[in-house]
N, C-alpha and C positions, 0 to 999 in steps of 0.2 A: 296335192299334199294330203297326207293321211293323218288321222288322229291317233294311230297306233304308235306306241312308244317302242323303240328298238328292243328294250329288254322284255317286252311282252311277246315279241316275235322270235327272238333268238336266244338260245341258251347253249353255250359251247360246252361240250363234254368230250375232251380228247380220248378218254378211255372208251367211250361209246363208239367213236370212229374206228379205233383199233379192233374192237369186238366185231363191228359190222363188216370190217375189211376181211375178216376171216371168213372164207367161204366154207359152207357146210359141205363136206364131201358128198358127192353124188350118191354114194351107196348108203347114206344115212337118210332114212325116210322119216324118222321121228326122233327128235332130240331126247325126249323122256325115255324112249326105248334104248337109245344109245347110252344114256346115263345108267339105266338099269343094268345094262350089259358091261358097265365100267369101261366104255370106250374112251380112251384118253384124248381123243380129238375133240371132245365136248367137255365143258367145265360143269361142275356141280359143287354145291356147298351143302353137304348133308349133315343133318342134325341126328337123324335116326334112320336106320334101314334094316329091313329083314327080307324074307323071301317074297312077301306079298306087296310091300309098299316102301316108299321113300318119303321122309319128311325133310324138306330142303328149303333153304332161303332162296327167295327170288333174287336173281343177280341184277335185276332192274326193279328194285322194290318201289311200291307206291308209298311206303312209309317205313320207318325204322322198325325192324323186327318182322317184316312181311314173310310169312311161311306158306309153303304149299304142301299138300298131302297128295301124293301121286301113286296110284296103283301101278305096279310093274307090268301087269297084263295090259296089252294095247287094246283099249276100248275108247270109243268116242262119246259114249253115253252111259248114264247110270243103268239104262235098261239092258245093257250088254253084260252087266255083272250078275252073278248068281246072288241069291238072297243073302247067303252067309258072307260073301265078299262085300256086298253093299253095307251089311251090318258092321263088318270089321272096318271098312273105310270110315263110316261115320262115328264109330267108337273112337278111332284115332283122331278124327276132327275134334271130338269132345276133349280128348287128352291134350291136343295141341292148344285148344282154348285155355285149358288149365295151365299149361306151360307158359303161354304168353302172359296170363294174369299174374303168375308167380314171378316171372323174370322181368318183364317190361312194364307191368302195372298200368295197362292202358285204361282210358276212360270207357272205351268200348272196342268192339272188334267187328269189322265187316267180314262176313263169310260169303264167298261167292264161287259160283260155278258158271262158266260160259260154255254153252254147247252150241257149236256152229259159228262160223266166221261172222255172220250178221249179228250174233249175240255178243261179239267181242272176243271170241276165242282166237288166240294167236298161235297156239300149238294144238293141233287136232288129236289130242290124247286127253282123256278125262283127268282133271285135277281140281282140287278144292283149294282156294286161296283164302288165307286168314290174314287180314290186314289190321294191325293194331291202330286205334285212333286215340290220340292224346288230347287232353284238355286244352293245351296251349298250342294246338297245331297251326293256328292262323296268326303268325307274327308279321313283322314288317316285310320280310323277304317274300312271304306267300301273298300278302295282300297288295303291297306296293310294287313288287318286282315280279310277281307271278312266277316265283321260283321256289321249289320245294327244298327244304333244308333237312338233311338226315342227321340225327343226333349221334349215331355211332356207325362205324364201318360194318360192312357185311361180315368180315372175318371176326371182328369183336363180338358181333351178335351171335355168330356161330359158336364161339367159345363160351359165351354166357349160357346159351341154350343147351349146349352139350353138357355143361356142369350139372344141369337138372334133367337130363334125358331119361332118368329113372321114371319120371312122370309118364313117359311115352311107352315104356316097356311092357306094360300089362294092359292090353286093349282087347 
């Protein structure tokens, strides 16, 4: 017998199964590059996009309002960016922080970059993640059932962020 409760071990998400059942076509080497090229075989929920980068919602968010800043140029490390590209990337990260503070009013924001699989990188293409943290993030579901509750859908968040995308336009 184990002391693990079933709800700590299993969380059913039928939409996740449908997503994972979709095979990534063999000719797609990088999801972010496919998104940058508007390949309709991959999904993306973009808040802002220009020739250099995309600001998009993570479709498997760590928290409500989780955004990513993704350069369109395929690089795996910040060292592969030119100085002006790196400056633009982090200027946009700063703007995304402002957007999140304006739209979702978090208590804090986790900003992260995972470079290398061992560091937690799931897509080998440089991207910066901004995860809003809320004051009341730890409720009954999180503490007793080990289950994350999202306050809003991804599409609702996209709409709210897009209403204020003017914050992102000058970076």
